[in-house]
Structure formats: structure tokens, C-alpha cells
C-alpha positions, 0 to 999 in steps of 0.5 A: 487269566481272563478278565474285563477291563473292569475285572468282571470274570468271563464265564463262556468256555470252548473245548480244550485243544488237546492236540492244539486244534481248535473246534470250528463248529462253535463260537464259544469263548474260553474261560481261564482254565481252557485258555491256559490249556490251550496255550500250554499245549502250544508251549509243549509243542514248541518246547518253550515258554509262551507268554501271551496277552490279548485285549478284545476291544469289542467285549473288553475282556483280556486274556493272559498266560504267562502275561507278566513274565518277562521276555526279550522284545527282540525286534518287536521293539520297532513298532515302538521305535517308529511310534515315537518318531510319529509322536515327535512329528506330531509335536513339531520336533521332527519331520518324516521327510528328514533324510538320514545320511549313513555310511557302510560303517553304520550297517549291521547284519540283516539291513535288506533296505538300508544296504541298497542306499549307503551314501548319497542322500540316504533315507527319509525317516519315513522310509526308515520306519517302513523298512524297519517294520515291514522287513525288520531292517536292523540298521534302520532301526539303529538310525531311528533310535539315534534320531531322538537319543537312543534306547534310553529315550524309547524307554522314557517314551513308553514310561510317558505312556504309563508303561513301567515294564518295558525298556530298551537298553541296547541297539541292534544287533546286541539287544538280541542277546540274552543278559541273564538276571539284568533283563535288558531289552525286555517287556511282558505280553501285558505290557506290550499289548497295553502300550500297543492299545494305547498307540493304535486304538487309543489317543497317545497318537493322532488319528493320522499317526495311528493310520501311518503306523497301522499302515506300516504293521499291515504291510509287514513281510516277515510274519506270514508264518506266525499270527497271520498264519492262523487268523481266518481268511477275511481278517485284517492284521498288522504285526511286528515279529522278533527272532533269535536262535531260540525265541520267536515273537509277534505282536500287533492288531487284528480286525475280524470282519465287522468287529472291533480289533483285538490287540495281541502280544505273543512271546516265545522263548527258550525254545529247543524246538526247530524254527518251524515249530516256533512259528507254529505255536505263534500261528496257534495264537492267531487261531486262538484270536478267532475264538475270542 
């Protein structure tokens, strides 16, 4: 679906990507049919279900494919988890310089930063937020969640932002395991993009907190083969990935030169293709941003 935020339908179009390749000789916006065909081609190549939602803040247009279907957040929740830390700091309920001490028993798989600082003085909340966004450190994510009451507190926070869809129910690494009809730890592409819009360009956070969160997202090191790989040279992008054995996600914000940013959520699930094909599909979403 493509719509203006005031529900006017976009009328421009671009060539449908029969081979998942975007045309480079024009600047034509897709209509709903060509947008869906392009994303469907990415889906087919990745042998997966791919949900995409994009908000173009310059034009007010929104683009969606499977935008209201649920997908597991995986590690993409870590951007929201860190945003809540910043919101609490703004209210005087927390300090980014507060040190969190932890033991080896607190470590969970994939903790490249926290595993180097076990014992002693631990790490500050600022360091934990940076670690969980830029390296997807799982122990850092759990320590952040524990700092304000766990997954339920994060769900309550997004509800306070008007997000009635996104939910976090478990900690790392359990949240990466499918829960079937329970739909634990899930969101929709539309819900995530709209919440990111409030956090990164809206007024949910102060300008200083927005800048801090965006800085962490720009410094992410886990997404070089996904959205980042698709956006043109000269663009600036900040994003957060998520991964398990069959799913690959990437959500964030991208700035074309001289234009207002685009918010994007891309969730790829139930893939039977190799990991490289999943990454390529998400890079394809990045290329799509350049046509909007």
C-alpha cells in the first residue's frame, strides 16, 4: 500500500523489477502495484515472507507490503530498549552514567562487549546501550531491560507512544525462538516504523536524546550487508538488525543528500534460502529507498 499520511494516493510509478533490479535512469516514484511487485520479487528470491513499511518524511508518503502482518522482532527491539533508557534519563529516573555490575552467570550467547568486562565496575548504561545497538550484545540488552523492570516495561513504554501492536515478552536469547500462535516478541512493519518515527524525528524524545539514539544507530556494525548495502553512496543511515536461523530484519532511518529522512522497517521471515540471500533481499529494500 502507498498512501500519504492524509490518505491521498500516490500516482507516480517506476518500472517493475522483473529481476529485482531497480532502474537507475529516472527518479520515478512507485505506485502501489509496482511497489508490491518489487518487494514480492525480493520475497521470492529469499524464499521467505517479507514485510516492509516506509515513511518518506519529505513527501508524507507511506509505502507498505505485508505492513500489518506480525513478525518476530529479534534484536531489532534493542533500539526501542535503548530509547526507553533515554526517556527515563529525561525524566530524572535514570542516569546514563550509572554503572551496572554483573557476573559471568549473567552472560548469554553473543555478548562480544559485556564478556570482556565481567566483574569489577561493570559498564555504564550508556556503554550498554551502545554495545547492544552497535554489536547486538545480548547480555547488554538483558541488563538494560532489567534496569527498568523487564520486557513488560518496554511493552508499556511503546503503548505510551501509541503503539498498540509491538510487544516484548522474553529476554535474550529466548525471544529469538518462535512461539507459534502466541506471537510473543513481535511487531508489524507499520507499527515499528511509526514508533521509530516518533522516536527519531518526532517529539517522543528530546533533541539531545534523539541525537544520542541516532548516533548509536549510525554506528551499528551488524548491518553492512543489509539496508546499508543497498542505499546509494552519499546517503547517511542508522539501523538495527535482527537475526535467527530463518529470519533477518533491519529497521532504521536513512537520509538522502539534501532531503528529509525516510524511516524503514524490513522484516524477512521463514526463509529457506541461505543467509546471503536473506541479506540480499534486505539490501534490495535499501535500493528501493532511493526511488522514493
